[in-house]
Structure formats: C-alpha cells, structure tokens
N, C-alpha and C positions, 0 to 999 in steps of 0.2 A: 689506505692513506688517510690519516686523521684530517678532519676539516673543522673549521670554526665559522659560525655564522654571526654576523653583527651588522648594525646599522651605523651609518656615518652621516654627519651633517657638518661639513667643514666649509665655512664661507670662503669665497675667493680671496679675500684679504688675509685670512688666517693661513690658507694654503700657500700663499706667497712666501711665507717664512720657510716652508719646506722647499719650495721651488728655488729659492735663492740660496739654500744651503745652511740657513741659520738653525734649522731643525732637521735632524736626520731620521728620526724614528717617529712612528705613530703609535700611540698606546690607546687601545680601546678596552672597554669593559664588556665582557660577554654576559649573557643572561644568567649564566651559572655563577657569576660573581668573580670569575677568573679575569685576570688582565692578560691581554694579548699585545705583544709589541712586534712591529715589523717595519722594514725600511719604507720611508715615505715615498721613495721613487717608484715603488710598486703601484702607486695610485695614479701615476702620470697618465696612463691611457684613459682614465675616468674623469679627468679634470674638464669641467665645462666652464663657461663664463661666470656662472654663479658659484663655482667651487666644486666640491665632491659631495654628492648626496646619494643615498640609497641603501639598499641591503646588499651585503656582499658575503661571499664564501671564500675563505682562504684555506688552501690545502698545503700541508707540509709532509715531508717524508718521515721515515722512522727516526731520523736524527733531528727532527724539528726544523729542517731547512725548507724555506719557502719554495713551493713547487708551482703554485698557480693562485691567482686571485681573479674572481669574476663577479660582476654585478648580477644579482638574481632578482632584483625588484627595486621599486622606487621608494 
C-alpha cells in the first residue's frame, strides 16, 4: 500500500475554512517535490484548539483511494 509522509502546520483560523466547507481539499508538498491532494475532512480527528500540526502518514490503495491517515510525530 503506497504511503506518503508530510508535515502540516495549519493554524486554527485557516482550518476553519475547511471546517465550514469553504475549502474541500488540502494540498501538501512532499519532500520529493510531488503535490499530494486529499479531502480536508480526513484531518478532522487531528484538529486541536491551535489547528492541525505535526507529521503525518497518508496511505492509499492501488487506485490512489485514501485508506488511512495518522499522525506520526509533532
């Protein structure tokens, strides 16, 4: 199962746009220079009072469908 590792630092005020539905996708730049796009609601379990911060791993199936996302570090 392919996986992608990336860091996020989304302040609470910025994540509010995702939460309210004004933005539906999160786009991150991987260390390899690739762009990774995934649904913003996948981050809801990780939202804290100060936003979403940390290092994450996102796993997809062979059709690039999101299977899991987890925080692996701060």
